[in-house]
FIZA-56458 format. One record per residue (C-alpha): residue number from 1; x, z, y. Coordinates in Angstrom, 1 decimal, decimal comma, m for minus. Layout:
<bavexs>
num|xx|zz|yy
NUM|X|Z|Y;
...
</bavexs>
This chain:
<bavexs>
num|xx|zz|yy
1|6,8|12,6|1,4;
2|6,3|15,0|m1,5;
3|4,8|13,0|m4,6;
4|5,0|9,6|m3,3;
5|6,7|7,0|m5,2;
6|6,4|3,2|m4,6;
7|5,9|2,9|m8,4;
8|2,7|4,8|m8,1;
9|1,3|2,1|m5,8;
10|2,7|m0,6|m8,1;
11|0,8|0,7|m11,0;
12|m2,6|1,2|m9,2;
13|m2,2|m1,8|m6,8;
14|m4,1|0,5|m4,1;
15|m2,1|m0,3|m1,3;
16|m2,8|m4,1|m1,6;
17|m6,5|m3,4|m1,7;
18|m5,9|m1,3|1,6;
19|m4,3|m4,3|3,1;
20|m7,3|m6,4|2,5;
21|m8,8|m7,7|5,8;
22|m12,3|m6,4|6,2;
23|m14,9|m9,0|5,1;
24|m13,8|m12,6|4,7;
25|m16,6|m14,6|5,9;
26|m17,2|m17,3|8,5;
27|m17,0|m17,5|12,4;
28|m16,5|m20,2|15,2;
29|m13,9|m18,4|17,2;
30|m11,0|m20,5|16,1;
31|m10,7|m21,3|19,7;
32|m9,8|m17,6|20,6;
33|m7,1|m18,0|17,7;
34|m5,7|m21,1|19,1;
35|m5,5|m19,7|22,6;
36|m3,7|m16,6|21,1;
37|m1,0|m19,0|19,6;
38|m2,1|m18,2|16,1;
39|m3,1|m21,6|15,3;
40|m0,7|m23,3|17,1;
41|1,6|m26,0|15,3;
42|4,3|m24,7|13,1;
43|2,5|m21,1|12,9;
44|1,0|m19,3|10,1;
45|m2,4|m21,1|8,8;
46|m5,3|m19,1|7,8;
47|m5,9|m20,9|4,8;
48|m2,3|m19,8|3,6;
49|m3,7|m16,2|3,8;
50|m6,7|m16,9|2,1;
51|m4,9|m18,7|m0,7;
52|m2,7|m15,6|m1,0;
53|m5,6|m13,3|m1,2;
54|m6,8|m15,4|m4,0;
55|m3,6|m15,6|m5,9;
56|m3,5|m11,9|m5,7;
57|m6,9|m10,6|m7,1;
58|m8,0|m13,8|m8,6;
59|m10,7|m16,3|m7,3;
60|m14,2|m14,8|m7,7;
61|m16,5|m17,7|m6,8;
62|m19,5|m16,8|m4,6;
63|m17,9|m13,4|m3,5;
64|m15,9|m12,4|m0,4;
65|m12,0|m12,7|m0,8;
66|m11,6|m9,2|0,4;
67|m13,9|m6,5|0,3;
68|m15,6|m8,2|m2,5;
69|m17,5|m5,2|m3,6;
70|m20,2|m4,2|m1,1;
71|m23,8|m3,2|m0,5;
72|m26,2|m4,2|2,6;
73|m27,6|m1,6|4,9;
74|m30,3|m1,7|7,6;
75|m30,7|0,5|10,4;
76|m30,6|0,7|14,3;
77|m28,5|2,0|17,2;
78|m29,8|4,2|20,3;
79|m27,8|3,9|23,3;
80|m27,7|6,6|25,7;
81|m26,6|4,8|28,8;
82|m23,1|6,4|29,2;
83|m21,3|3,3|27,8;
84|m22,5|1,2|31,2;
85|m19,7|3,0|33,0;
86|m17,2|1,2|30,9;
87|m18,8|m1,9|29,8;
88|m21,9|m4,0|30,8;
89|m22,7|m4,8|27,3;
90|m26,4|m4,4|26,5;
91|m25,8|m2,3|23,5;
92|m25,0|0,6|25,8;
93|m28,3|0,7|27,6;
94|m30,9|3,3|27,0;
95|m32,6|1,2|24,3;
96|m32,8|0,6|20,5;
97|m31,0|m2,3|18,9;
98|m31,6|m3,7|15,6;
99|m28,4|m3,3|13,2;
100|m27,6|m5,3|9,9;
101|m24,4|m3,5|8,0;
102|m22,4|m3,4|4,8;
103|m20,6|m0,6|3,2;
104|m17,7|m1,8|1,1;
105|m14,4|m0,9|m0,5;
106|m11,2|m2,9|0,2;
107|m10,0|m5,4|m2,7;
108|m10,9|m8,8|m3,8;
109|m12,2|m7,8|m7,2;
110|m16,1|m7,5|m7,1;
111|m16,5|m5,5|m10,0;
112|m13,8|m3,1|m9,4;
113|m14,3|0,8|m10,1;
114|m15,0|3,0|m6,9;
115|m12,2|5,6|m8,1;
116|m9,4|4,1|m6,2;
117|m7,5|5,2|m2,9;
118|m8,4|2,7|m0,5;
119|m10,5|1,9|2,7;
120|m14,1|2,9|2,8;
121|m15,6|0,4|5,2;
122|m18,4|m0,1|7,3;
123|m19,4|m3,9|8,9;
124|m22,1|m4,1|11,6;
125|m24,0|m6,6|13,4;
126|m25,9|m5,8|16,3;
127|m28,5|m8,3|17,4;
128|m29,0|m7,9|21,2;
129|m31,3|m9,6|23,9;
130|m30,8|m13,2|24,8;
131|m29,3|m14,1|21,7;
132|m26,1|m12,1|22,0;
133|m24,5|m10,4|19,0;
134|m21,6|m7,7|18,5;
135|m20,1|m7,7|15,1;
136|m17,7|m5,0|14,0;
137|m15,4|m4,3|10,9;
138|m14,6|m0,9|10,9;
139|m12,5|1,5|8,2;
140|m12,4|5,0|7,6;
141|m8,8|5,3|8,7;
142|m7,9|4,9|12,2;
143|m4,8|2,6|11,9;
144|m4,0|m0,6|9,6;
145|m0,9|m1,0|7,3;
146|0,6|m4,1|9,2;
147|0,9|m5,1|12,7;
148|1,0|m8,8|12,5;
149|m0,7|m11,7|10,4;
150|2,8|m12,5|8,9;
151|3,3|m9,2|7,8;
152|0,2|m9,2|6,1;
153|0,9|m12,4|4,1;
154|4,5|m11,2|3,3;
155|2,8|m8,1|1,5;
156|0,1|m10,0|m0,3;
157|3,0|m12,2|m1,8;
158|5,4|m9,4|m2,7;
159|2,7|m7,5|m4,4;
160|1,0|m10,3|m6,4;
161|1,0|m9,2|m9,9;
162|3,5|m10,9|m12,3;
163|1,4|m12,6|m14,9;
164|3,8|m11,4|m17,8;
165|3,4|m7,8|m16,8;
166|0,3|m7,5|m14,9;
167|2,2|m5,7|m12,0;
168|4,0|m6,6|m9,0;
169|7,8|m7,1|m9,2;
170|9,2|m3,6|m8,0;
171|12,1|m5,3|m6,5;
172|10,0|m7,5|m4,2;
173|8,0|m4,7|m3,2;
174|10,9|m2,4|m2,3;
175|12,5|m5,3|m0,3;
176|9,1|m5,6|1,8;
177|9,0|m1,9|2,2;
178|12,6|m1,9|3,5;
179|11,7|m4,3|6,2;
180|8,4|m2,6|7,1;
181|8,6|1,1|7,9;
182|5,2|0,9|9,1;
183|3,7|0,0|6,0;
184|5,7|2,7|4,0;
185|4,3|5,2|6,6;
186|0,8|4,0|5,9;
187|1,2|4,3|2,4;
188|2,7|8,1|2,8;
189|m0,4|8,7|5,1;
190|m2,8|7,5|2,4;
191|m1,3|9,5|m0,4;
192|m1,8|12,8|1,6;
193|m4,8|12,0|3,7;
194|m8,1|13,4|2,2;
195|m10,6|10,6|1,1;
196|m14,2|11,1|2,0;
197|m16,6|11,8|m0,9;
198|m19,4|9,4|0,3;
199|m19,7|6,6|2,6;
200|m22,1|8,9|4,6;
201|m19,5|11,4|5,6;
202|m16,7|9,2|6,6;
203|m15,6|8,4|10,2;
204|m15,4|4,6|11,0;
205|m12,8|3,2|13,3;
206|m12,5|0,0|15,1;
207|m8,8|0,1|14,4;
208|m8,0|m2,6|16,9;
209|m8,2|m2,1|20,4;
210|m10,8|m4,3|22,7;
211|m11,1|m4,9|26,4;
212|m14,3|m3,3|28,2;
213|m15,6|m4,7|31,5;
214|m18,5|m3,0|33,4;
215|m20,7|m4,6|36,0;
216|m18,2|m3,8|38,8;
217|m15,5|m5,9|37,2;
218|m13,5|m2,8|36,2;
219|m11,7|m3,2|32,8;
220|m10,2|m0,7|30,2;
221|m8,7|m1,3|27,1;
222|m10,4|1,1|24,3;
223|m10,9|1,7|20,8;
224|m13,9|3,4|19,3;
225|m15,1|5,7|16,4;
226|m18,5|6,3|14,6;
227|m18,5|9,9|13,5;
228|m21,1|11,3|11,0;
229|m23,6|14,0|11,3;
230|m23,0|14,5|7,6;
231|m20,4|17,3|6,8;
232|m17,0|16,0|5,6;
233|m16,4|16,7|2,0;
234|m13,0|15,7|0,2;
235|m12,9|13,5|m2,8;
236|m10,6|14,9|m5,5;
237|m8,0|12,2|m6,1;
238|m7,2|13,8|m9,4;
239|m10,6|12,8|m10,8;
240|m10,9|9,1|m9,6;
241|m10,1|7,4|m13,0;
242|m12,8|9,6|m14,6;
243|m15,5|8,7|m12,2;
244|m18,2|6,1|m12,8;
245|m17,6|2,6|m11,6;
246|m20,2|2,6|m8,9;
247|m20,2|6,2|m8,1;
248|m19,7|5,9|m4,2;
249|m22,2|3,0|m4,0;
250|m24,7|5,2|m6,2;
251|m24,4|8,2|m4,0;
252|m25,0|6,3|m0,9;
253|m28,4|5,1|m2,5;
254|m29,2|8,5|m3,4;
255|m28,7|9,9|0,1;
256|m30,6|7,1|1,7;
257|m33,5|7,8|m0,6;
258|m33,8|11,3|0,8;
259|m33,6|10,1|4,6;
260|m31,5|8,4|6,8;
261|m27,7|8,5|7,5;
262|m26,5|8,9|11,1;
263|m23,4|8,5|13,1;
264|m22,5|9,1|16,8;
265|m20,5|6,3|18,5;
266|m17,6|7,4|21,0;
267|m15,4|5,3|22,9;
268|m11,8|6,3|22,8;
269|m9,7|6,0|26,2;
270|m6,0|5,7|25,9;
271|m3,3|7,1|28,1;
272|m0,6|5,0|29,9;
273|1,7|3,8|27,2;
274|m0,7|3,9|24,1;
275|m0,4|0,9|22,1;
276|m3,0|m1,6|22,4;
277|m1,4|m4,6|20,5;
278|m0,3|m2,6|17,4;
279|m2,9|m1,5|14,9;
280|m0,5|0,3|12,8;
281|0,0|3,1|15,8;
282|m2,6|5,6|16,2;
283|m3,7|7,2|19,5;
284|m3,3|10,9|19,8;
285|m6,5|13,0|18,7;
286|m6,6|14,5|22,4;
287|m7,5|11,3|24,1;
288|m10,6|11,3|26,2;
289|m13,9|10,3|24,4;
290|m17,0|9,3|25,7;
291|m20,2|9,3|23,5;
292|m22,3|6,4|23,9;
293|m25,1|6,3|21,3;
294|m26,4|6,8|17,9;
295|m26,4|4,7|14,8;
296|m29,0|5,3|12,3;
297|m29,0|3,6|8,5;
298|m32,1|3,6|7,0;
299|m31,8|1,8|3,7;
300|m29,7|0,1|1,4;
301|m30,5|m3,1|m0,6;
302|m28,0|m5,2|m3,1;
303|m26,3|m8,1|m1,4;
304|m28,4|m10,8|m3,3;
305|m31,5|m9,3|m2,1;
306|m30,2|m8,2|1,3;
307|m29,6|m9,5|4,7;
308|m25,8|m9,1|4,8;
309|m24,7|m11,5|2,1;
310|m24,0|m14,4|4,5;
311|m23,3|m12,6|7,6;
312|m19,7|m13,2|9,0;
313|m18,6|m9,8|10,2;
314|m15,9|m11,2|12,4;
315|m14,9|m8,7|15,0;
316|m14,2|m11,2|17,7;
317|m17,9|m12,2|18,0;
318|m18,6|m9,9|21,1;
319|m21,1|m9,7|23,7;
320|m20,6|m10,1|27,5;
321|m18,7|m6,9|28,6;
322|m16,5|m6,7|25,6;
323|m13,5|m9,1|24,8;
324|m10,5|m9,1|22,2;
325|m7,1|m7,3|23,4;
326|m3,7|m8,7|22,9;
327|m3,5|m7,4|19,3;
328|m2,5|m10,2|17,3;
329|m4,7|m9,2|14,2;
330|m7,7|m10,1|16,0;
331|m7,3|m13,7|16,3;
332|m5,9|m13,8|12,6;
333|m8,9|m11,9|11,3;
334|m11,4|m14,3|13,1;
335|m9,7|m17,4|11,5;
336|m9,1|m16,0|8,0;
337|m12,8|m15,0|8,0;
338|m13,9|m18,5|8,9;
339|m11,8|m19,9|5,9;
340|m13,1|m17,5|3,4;
341|m16,6|m17,7|4,6;
342|m16,8|m21,5|4,2;
343|m15,2|m21,2|0,8;
344|m17,7|m18,7|m0,3;
345|m20,9|m20,2|0,8;
346|m19,9|m23,5|m0,8;
347|m19,8|m21,7|m4,3;
348|m22,9|m20,7|m6,3;
349|m24,4|m17,3|m5,4;
350|m23,0|m14,7|m7,8;
351|m24,7|m11,6|m8,6;
352|m23,2|m8,6|m7,2;
353|m21,6|m5,6|m9,5;
354|m24,4|m3,4|m8,3;
355|m27,1|m5,9|m9,3;
356|m27,8|m4,2|m12,6;
357|m27,3|m0,7|m11,3;
358|m30,7|1,2|m11,3;
359|m29,8|3,0|m8,4;
360|m30,4|m0,1|m6,2;
361|m34,1|m1,4|m6,6;
362|m34,5|m4,4|m4,6;
363|m37,7|m4,4|m2,4;
364|m40,2|m7,1|m3,4;
365|m40,2|m8,4|0,3;
366|m36,4|m8,7|0,5;
367|m35,1|m12,3|0,7;
368|m31,4|m13,5|0,8;
369|m30,3|m14,1|4,6;
370|m30,3|m17,9|5,6;
371|m26,9|m19,2|5,6;
372|m25,3|m18,8|9,3;
373|m24,4|m21,6|11,5;
374|m20,8|m21,9|12,1;
375|m20,9|m18,7|14,4;
</bavexs>
């Protein structure tokens, strides 16, 4: 690809940020991980991956081990009834569901600047009737750089900076890339793909596939995408280094001060042969889509004053009618989040990088969310 060099990645450490797995928080879904074989004897341990994340970006007590910099958001979802043809999940009924969420950027450094070529992410927690919840961890790109937990760990280790130089060893990175063409393809994609200029005008993708089951017992494997009403505008990558540290988060606060932000949720249906167990492989753009509802975000609050700080955005916490696919990353994400969550919530609460930013006044009535149980 024109203009792509692995050395560019080494100097910016941007691809490592891209590989950070959603929000590292807690969850009681280890049974799912064990059933999937990921926690079986002799297999890769979630503590090993969390240790690698800390070794790569440093241990920042009180913060998530990945997607450390973030902003709480609050809103609601309005189902239109169409999704019930695919899944009996109550989110798809013609009703309104409260939502807690979090905008974030990939990476484990909580005060990192926003001027990076990296994931723009949105995590969501839908509080459904009868105590059910649906949690999502979404990225603005439709695919992931690695297909397996082992590949994720290997890349973290290969790109951990050398203390003497502050940069990864080029030989280790080259060796990893030679063995993982899917990661090289992702780096090429990110180098040429336009970056959203705002959290508000980005698509947000499930990345992994999930299984939907309707009231008739019919099942379909699907992915999904949130498409914004705000028109897309491209961020000039050449100006990233000159941008203010918090420019993306400041812009989100400014937009929300003017009114709510809206996305439309569409379920994507694969054709025969489309991969459901490999998040590095996109589905073609011409696949059938069914619009099932509208997400509205009304306001933003810094984490120390908002309801998202201690939420585990584990994407395997799912309602009736939705279950994980055979994608091996899902079990890994669940278990890694649990380890990171336990560590983070056992540490002193840390002020976010946005706490002193006057773009984010904390409402007097806002209180930090109570710590979750092991869910």
